[in-house]
C-alpha positions in Angstrom: 125.6 68.6 95.1 123.0 65.6 94.5 119.7 65.2 93.0 118.4 64.3 96.5 119.9 66.7 98.1 118.5 69.2 95.2 115.0 67.6 96.5 115.9 68.0 100.1 116.4 71.5 99.5 113.2 72.4 97.4 111.2 71.0 99.7 112.3 73.2 102.0 111.7 76.2 100.5 108.4 75.1 99.9 107.8 74.2 103.4 109.3 77.9 104.5 107.0 79.4 101.7 104.1 77.1 103.3 104.6 78.5 107.2 105.2 82.1 105.6 101.9 81.9 103.9 100.0 79.8 106.3 101.0 82.8 108.3 99.8 86.0 106.2 96.4 83.9 105.7 96.3 83.9 109.7 96.9 87.5 109.8 94.6 87.6 106.6 91.8 86.2 108.6 92.5 88.4 112.0 91.8 91.7 110.1 88.7 90.7 108.6 87.4 89.8 112.2 88.4 92.8 113.3 86.8 94.4 110.4 83.6 93.2 111.7 83.8 95.7 114.8 81.7 94.0 117.2 78.8 94.4 114.5 78.1 91.2 114.9 78.0 89.1 118.2 80.9 87.3 119.1 79.4 83.9 119.1 78.7 83.9 115.5 81.7 85.4 114.5 83.1 82.3 115.8 80.2 80.1 113.9 81.1 81.4 110.9 84.9 80.8 111.5 84.2 77.3 112.0 80.9 77.0 109.8 82.7 78.4 106.8 86.2 76.4 106.9 84.4 73.1 107.0 84.1 73.3 103.2 87.7 73.8 102.8 88.4 70.7 104.4 86.4 68.7 102.7 89.3 68.2 100.2 91.6 66.7 103.3 88.5 64.8 104.4 88.0 62.9 101.0 92.4 62.9 101.2 92.0 60.9 104.3 89.7 57.7 103.1 86.3 59.9 103.0 83.8 59.4 106.2 85.7 56.9 107.7 88.6 59.7 108.8 85.9 60.8 111.6 86.0 57.4 113.3 87.5 57.9 117.0 88.2 55.8 120.0 88.5 58.8 122.5 85.4 61.0 121.7 86.4 62.9 124.8 89.5 63.5 123.8 88.1 65.6 121.0 85.6 67.2 123.3 88.2 68.4 125.3 90.5 69.6 122.2 87.3 71.7 121.1 86.5 73.4 124.5 89.8 74.3 124.6 90.2 75.6 121.2 87.2 77.3 121.5 87.7 79.0 124.2 91.5 80.2 122.7 89.3 81.2 119.8 86.5 83.5 121.4 89.9 84.8 123.3 91.5 86.1 120.1 88.0 87.0 118.4 87.2 89.6 121.4 91.1 90.7 121.6 91.3 91.6 118.2 87.8 93.5 118.5 89.4 95.8 120.9 93.3 95.9 120.9 95.8 96.8 117.7 96.1 92.9 115.5 100.1 93.5 116.5 99.7 93.3 119.7 97.1 90.7 119.2 99.7 88.4 117.6 102.6 89.2 120.0 100.6 88.0 123.4 99.6 85.0 121.1 102.7 84.2 121.7 102.7 83.4 125.3 101.0 80.2 124.0 104.8 78.6 123.8 105.9 79.8 127.2 102.1 78.2 129.1 102.7 75.2 126.3 106.6 74.9 128.5 105.0 75.1 132.3 102.0 72.8 131.0 104.2 70.5 129.9 105.7 69.4 133.1 102.4 68.5 135.4 100.7 67.4 132.3 102.9 65.1 129.9 105.6 64.3 132.3 108.1 66.2 130.5 111.1 68.1 132.6 111.8 71.9 132.1 115.5 72.9 133.0 116.1 75.9 134.7 117.5 77.6 131.5 114.4 77.3 129.6 112.1 78.4 133.2 113.7 81.2 133.3 113.4 82.3 129.0 109.5 81.5 130.3 109.8 84.5 132.9 111.9 86.4 130.6 109.1 86.1 128.2 106.5 86.9 130.4 108.7 89.9 131.3 108.1 91.2 127.5 104.2 91.0 127.8 104.4 93.0 130.8 106.0 95.6 128.7 103.5 95.4 126.0 100.8 95.9 129.2 102.4 98.2 131.0 99.9 98.1 134.1 101.7 100.7 135.7 100.4 103.6 132.8 97.0 104.4 133.9 96.2 104.9 129.8 96.5 100.8 129.8 94.0 100.2 132.1 91.2 100.4 130.0 92.4 97.8 127.5 93.4 95.2 130.3 90.0 93.1 129.8 90.7 92.5 126.3 94.3 91.7 126.8 93.5 89.8 130.0 91.1 87.5 127.1 94.0 87.5 124.6 96.8 85.8 127.3 93.9 83.6 128.4 93.2 82.3 124.7 97.2 81.7 124.9 96.6 79.5 127.7 93.6 78.0 126.5 95.6 77.3 122.9 98.3 75.9 124.8 96.1 73.3 126.6 94.6 72.4 123.0 98.0 71.3 122.0 98.7 69.3 124.8 95.1 68.0 124.1 95.9 67.5 120.1 99.1 65.2 121.4 97.6 63.7 123.7 95.5 62.7 120.7 98.1 61.7 118.7 99.5 59.2 121.1 96.7 57.3 120.8 96.5 57.0 117.3 94.0 59.9 116.3 95.0 60.9 112.8 95.3 64.9 112.1 92.5 64.9 109.8 90.3 63.1 112.2 91.4 66.1 114.5 90.9 69.2 112.8 87.9 68.0 111.2 86.3 67.0 115.0 87.1 70.4 115.6 86.0 72.5 113.0 82.6 70.7 113.6 82.2 70.7 117.3 83.2 74.5 117.2 80.4 75.0 114.9 77.5 73.1 117.0 78.3 74.5 120.3 79.1 78.1 118.8 76.1 78.0 116.6 73.9 76.6 120.2 75.6 79.6 121.7 75.0 82.5 119.2 71.1 81.3 118.4 69.4 83.1 121.6 71.0 86.8 120.2 71.4 86.4 116.6 71.8 89.4 114.6 71.2 89.0 110.7 74.5 90.3 108.7 74.6 92.5 105.8 75.7 91.7 103.0 79.5 93.1 103.2 79.3 90.9 107.0 78.0 87.8 105.4 81.5 88.1 103.2 83.9 88.9 105.8 82.4 85.8 108.1 82.4 83.5 104.8 86.2 84.7 104.1 87.3 84.4 107.9 86.3 80.5 107.8 87.7 79.5 103.9 91.2 81.5 104.6 91.4 80.2 108.4 91.1 76.6 106.3 93.4 77.9 103.9 95.8 78.6 106.4 95.6 75.0 108.2 95.9 73.4 105.3 99.2 75.3 104.8 100.2 74.7 108.2 100.3 71.0 108.1 101.5 70.6 104.8 104.6 72.4 106.0 105.1 70.4 108.6 104.4 67.3 106.3 107.4 68.3 104.3 109.6 70.3 106.3 111.3 69.5 109.3 110.0 71.4 112.3 113.2 72.4 114.0 113.2 74.2 110.2 109.8 76.2 109.8 109.0 76.7 113.6 111.2 79.8 113.9 109.2 81.4 110.8 105.7 81.6 112.7 106.8 84.3 114.2 106.7 86.1 110.9 102.9 86.4 112.0 104.2 89.8 113.8 105.0 91.0 110.6 102.2 90.7 109.0 99.7 91.8 111.5 101.7 94.5 111.8 101.6 95.8 108.1 97.7 95.0 108.5 97.2 97.2 111.3 99.3 99.6 109.9 98.1 100.1 106.6 94.1 99.4 107.4 93.8 101.4 110.8 96.9 103.2 111.4 97.8 101.3 114.0 101.5 101.5 114.9 103.4 100.0 117.6 105.1 102.2 120.5 108.8 101.8 121.5 107.3 99.9 124.5 105.6 97.4 122.8 108.3 96.7 119.9 110.5 96.5 123.1 108.0 93.8 124.8 108.2 92.1 121.0 111.3 91.7 120.8 111.5 90.0 123.7 109.0 87.9 124.0 109.9 85.9 120.6 113.5 86.0 121.8 112.3 84.2 124.6 110.2 81.7 122.2 113.0 81.0 119.4 115.7 80.4 122.5 112.8 77.3 124.2 112.0 76.6 120.5 116.4 76.3 120.3 116.7 74.3 123.4 114.0 72.2 122.8 115.6 71.2 119.4 119.2 70.8 121.1 117.8 68.3 123.5 115.8 66.3 120.6 119.0 66.0 119.0 120.8 64.1 121.8 118.1 62.3 122.6 
């Protein structure tokens, strides 16, 4: 094996480890939000996640050239990205407060399904019958987890609807990020403007009903922001160092992390229906990813 092949293999292994670490960090941040148990208003939790992420992102800003990296020719693009991202964050955090971690994580993986559907009207892409079929199968997996035919599940319907709505918002955020990238906006600009804009909006929403957190709650809020920023950096570096076609499937390791944390900290163990729904949803997502890779190789 040549030296270049050895370097490539090492880079791929590092990228995979980074994406696994990012998934674990996101799961840890989710657990911190759940640990707050609704004692801190949702807007304050979102504020903490964004505000305390900014210091951790300063090295990214400096590496990108300082404040010049925040210059933008498309401010409205960042506004839309911020609004969609905030919608996703509010919905997901609401879910963390009311649902098992693993269920929220699994429902969050409906995002690629929404992204596939939205790419047709918003990006002008073509979706063939196989990918459309995979989307329908994936939503079938959601039904297995939601189980609307079981009366005892009705109490969790608002939270599950919020999480699925959050996945839709994240899909719209991904499309807005793609459009910004196509217009020449840099990655650091997109990440930092989102953190700054989200902190400003969530701060304005948090002030009217402000509840002063306890010391432990402050630690959880700060930890949520710092760990989320670490996860973002790890994910960015993973995709910078490795091919997306190689590392994207490892994002699904997030379900393993959240299942483990939910079981250890709150005794949350998915039942048979949940496992079946997760398997169907993940399988559909992996099939869509596989089709994307194959089509990309043919272009």
